[in-house]
N, C-alpha and C positions, 0 to 999 in steps of 0.2 A: 503482383500481390505485395502489399506494404509490410515491411518488417514490424513485428510487434514492438510496442513501446513499453517502457517500464515506469512504475509509479511507486509512491510511498503513501500509505493512508494510515492515519492515526486513529486509535480508539482507546478510550480509557478502559482498563481491564475491569474496573468495577461496574462498567456499563455493558461492555461487550468484549470479552476476552477472546483470544485466539482459540482457546479450548471450546468455547461456545460455537465458533464458526465450524470447527471440526465436528462437533456433535450435531449441529444443524445440517452440515453438508453444503449449505448455500444460504446466502442472506442478501437482502437489499441494503446497500450502503446509503443510509438515509441520515437526515438531520444536519446536512451541510448547509450552513447559512452565511456563507461568504461568497461573493460573486466570483473571485478568482478561483477558489476551490471548486465552485460549481462548474465553472468553465473547464477546469481540469477534468471533472467527472464527464462532462459532455465530450471531451476529446478522447476519452478512452474507447478502445475498440475491443470487440470480443476476442479473447485470447491474450490480451495484454496481461503482463504479470505485475503484481502489486506486492511490495514489501509491507507486511503487517506490523505496525509499530504500536507498542503499548505506551501511551502517553500518561503524564502525571504520576502514575505509580509504575515503577519498573523502568520506564524510559529506555526501552530497548526494542530492536527489531527481533521478532520472535518467529515469524513464518513468512511463507510466500503463498499468495492467493492468485487466482486467475479471474479476469473479468469474464463472466458467463452470459451476461446480457448488457447491451449498451444502454446509454442514458435514456430514461423515461421520466415522466412526471412523478415527483415525490408524492406518494399517496397520503402522506401525513399532513399535507397543506394544499390549499388552493392557489397559493402564490407560485411564482415562476422559479421553482427549485427542482433539481433533478436528483435521481438516484441511479446507481448501476447495481447489478447483481454480481456477487463474487462467490467463488468456491475455494476451499482450501486446496493447496497443492502439497506443501510439505512444511513441517516445522523445522526451524534451524536447530541443528544439534547443539549449537552454542549461541545463545542469544547475543546480539551485538548491541552493546550499551551506547547511549548517547555520549557518555564520556569517551568511549573508545572511538566513536565517529569523530568527535571534536578533536581528539588527539592525533588523528591520522591525516597527514598533509595531503594525501591523495583525495580525501573527501572534503577538503576545505571549501570548495565551491558548491557543495550540495545545496539544493533549493531548500531542504528542510532546515538548514542552518541559516540561510540568508532570509528565508520567509517563514520563520519558526512558528508563527501564529496560524499558518494554514494547515488544515487537516488533510488535504490531498495535494501532493506536489509531484511534478515529473522527476524522474531519476534518469541520468544518462546510463547507457548500457555499460560503460566502464565502471561507474559508481555501483550499479546493481551487481556486476560481477565481483567487485571488490568486497561488497557487503557479504555476498554469498561465501566468498573465500574466508573472510573473517569469522563467519558463522559455521565454518566447516561443512558447508552444504554444496552438494553437486547436483545440478539438475540434468536430467537426460535430455537429449536433443528432441525427443518426442514431446516433452513438457513445454519446450520453448517454441513450438510451432502451433 
Protein backbone atom coordinates (compact mmCIF):
# COMPACT_ATOMS: atom_id res chain seq x y z
CA UNK A 1 0.00 0.00 0.00
CA UNK A 2 1.31 3.45 -0.94
CA UNK A 3 1.57 6.06 1.80
CA UNK A 4 -0.88 8.93 1.51
CA UNK A 5 0.45 12.07 -0.11
CA UNK A 6 -0.30 15.57 1.08
CA UNK A 7 -1.42 18.62 -0.83
CA UNK A 8 -2.49 22.24 -0.53
CA UNK A 9 -5.57 23.55 -2.33
CA UNK A 10 -6.56 27.20 -2.51
CA UNK A 11 -10.06 28.59 -2.41
CA UNK A 12 -11.21 32.18 -2.22
CA UNK A 13 -13.33 32.42 0.94
CA UNK A 14 -15.85 34.64 -0.85
CA UNK A 15 -16.47 31.77 -3.32
CA UNK A 16 -16.08 28.64 -1.19
CA UNK A 17 -14.85 29.01 2.41
CA UNK A 18 -13.82 26.26 4.81
CA UNK A 19 -17.06 26.77 6.75
CA UNK A 20 -19.03 25.87 3.61
CA UNK A 21 -17.06 22.64 3.18
CA UNK A 22 -17.84 21.77 6.80
CA UNK A 23 -21.53 22.56 6.27
CA UNK A 24 -21.67 20.58 3.01
CA UNK A 25 -19.69 17.64 4.40
CA UNK A 26 -18.19 16.98 0.97
CA UNK A 27 -17.64 18.83 -2.30
CA UNK A 28 -16.11 18.41 -5.71
CA UNK A 29 -13.00 20.55 -6.16
CA UNK A 30 -13.84 22.06 -9.53
CA UNK A 31 -12.90 25.09 -11.59
CA UNK A 32 -9.19 24.26 -11.89
CA UNK A 33 -8.04 25.61 -15.26
CA UNK A 34 -4.28 25.22 -15.15
CA UNK A 35 -2.65 22.10 -16.61
CA UNK A 36 -0.12 21.65 -13.79
CA UNK A 37 -2.80 22.07 -11.11
CA UNK A 38 -5.08 19.69 -13.06
CA UNK A 39 -2.30 17.11 -13.14
CA UNK A 40 -1.88 17.53 -9.38
CA UNK A 41 -5.61 16.78 -8.97
CA UNK A 42 -5.18 13.69 -11.13
CA UNK A 43 -2.28 12.54 -8.94
CA UNK A 44 -4.39 12.64 -5.77
CA UNK A 45 -5.45 9.34 -4.24
CA UNK A 46 -8.39 8.56 -2.02
CA UNK A 47 -7.34 9.27 1.57
CA UNK A 48 -4.71 11.90 0.70
CA UNK A 49 -4.81 14.89 3.03
CA UNK A 50 -5.19 18.45 1.77
CA UNK A 51 -4.38 21.71 3.51
CA UNK A 52 -7.32 24.05 2.84
CA UNK A 53 -5.97 27.53 2.11
CA UNK A 54 -8.03 30.72 1.93
CA UNK A 55 -6.53 32.75 -0.91
CA UNK A 56 -6.89 36.46 -1.71
CA UNK A 57 -8.84 37.19 1.50
CA UNK A 58 -7.28 35.94 4.71
CA UNK A 59 -4.35 34.22 3.00
CA UNK A 60 -4.09 31.42 5.53
CA UNK A 61 -4.32 27.67 5.94
CA UNK A 62 -7.53 27.12 7.88
CA UNK A 63 -8.22 23.39 7.78
CA UNK A 64 -7.40 19.88 6.66
CA UNK A 65 -9.55 18.00 4.16
CA UNK A 66 -9.31 14.47 2.79
CA UNK A 67 -9.69 13.26 -0.79
CA UNK A 68 -12.83 11.11 -0.80
CA UNK A 69 -13.03 10.43 -4.54
CA UNK A 70 -10.19 10.42 -7.06
CA UNK A 71 -10.10 12.49 -10.23
CA UNK A 72 -12.97 12.39 -12.68
CA UNK A 73 -14.25 14.61 -15.50
CA UNK A 74 -15.15 18.13 -14.34
CA UNK A 75 -18.93 18.22 -14.86
CA UNK A 76 -18.85 21.99 -15.41
CA UNK A 77 -17.10 21.61 -18.80
CA UNK A 78 -16.74 19.30 -21.79
CA UNK A 79 -13.03 20.08 -22.00
CA UNK A 80 -10.26 17.93 -20.50
CA UNK A 81 -10.41 19.17 -16.89
CA UNK A 82 -10.71 17.12 -13.73
CA UNK A 83 -12.14 17.37 -10.24
CA UNK A 84 -11.70 15.39 -7.03
CA UNK A 85 -14.10 15.15 -4.12
CA UNK A 86 -12.92 16.27 -0.70
CA UNK A 87 -14.39 16.13 2.79
CA UNK A 88 -13.45 18.14 5.86
CA UNK A 89 -11.26 16.53 8.51
CA UNK A 90 -10.46 19.27 11.02
CA UNK A 91 -10.16 23.04 11.29
CA UNK A 92 -6.80 24.36 12.41
CA UNK A 93 -7.20 25.81 15.92
CA UNK A 94 -4.81 28.57 14.86
CA UNK A 95 -4.89 29.47 11.13
CA UNK A 96 -1.43 29.65 9.58
CA UNK A 97 -0.98 32.85 7.59
CA UNK A 98 0.96 33.25 4.37
CA UNK A 99 3.19 35.75 6.18
CA UNK A 100 4.04 33.12 8.83
CA UNK A 101 4.76 30.53 6.12
CA UNK A 102 7.05 32.94 4.26
CA UNK A 103 8.85 33.88 7.48
CA UNK A 104 9.59 30.25 8.42
CA UNK A 105 12.84 28.98 6.89
CA UNK A 106 11.64 25.38 7.26
CA UNK A 107 8.97 26.15 4.65
CA UNK A 108 11.13 28.17 2.24
CA UNK A 109 10.91 25.52 -0.50
CA UNK A 110 7.15 24.97 -0.34
CA UNK A 111 5.59 24.61 -3.77
CA UNK A 112 2.92 27.16 -2.84
CA UNK A 113 5.69 29.76 -2.52
CA UNK A 114 7.62 28.65 -5.60
CA UNK A 115 4.51 28.12 -7.77
CA UNK A 116 2.25 30.71 -6.15
CA UNK A 117 -0.21 30.95 -9.05
CA UNK A 118 -1.21 27.29 -8.82
CA UNK A 119 -4.39 26.46 -6.94
CA UNK A 120 -3.38 22.86 -6.16
CA UNK A 121 0.19 21.94 -5.20
CA UNK A 122 1.95 19.03 -3.51
CA UNK A 123 3.21 19.45 0.05
CA UNK A 124 5.97 17.31 1.53
CA UNK A 125 5.14 15.30 4.64
CA UNK A 126 7.60 17.44 6.59
CA UNK A 127 5.97 20.68 5.41
CA UNK A 128 2.53 19.28 6.16
CA UNK A 129 3.56 18.29 9.70
CA UNK A 130 5.17 21.69 10.27
CA UNK A 131 2.04 23.57 9.14
CA UNK A 132 -0.04 21.42 11.49
CA UNK A 133 2.36 22.21 14.32
CA UNK A 134 2.16 25.95 13.55
CA UNK A 135 -1.64 25.65 13.54
CA UNK A 136 -1.71 23.82 16.89
CA UNK A 137 -3.36 20.86 15.18
CA UNK A 138 -2.77 17.20 15.95
CA UNK A 139 -4.19 14.51 13.70
CA UNK A 140 -4.88 11.05 15.03
CA UNK A 141 -3.19 8.12 13.33
CA UNK A 142 -6.63 6.98 12.18
CA UNK A 143 -7.05 10.19 10.15
CA UNK A 144 -3.68 9.73 8.46
CA UNK A 145 -4.48 6.27 7.06
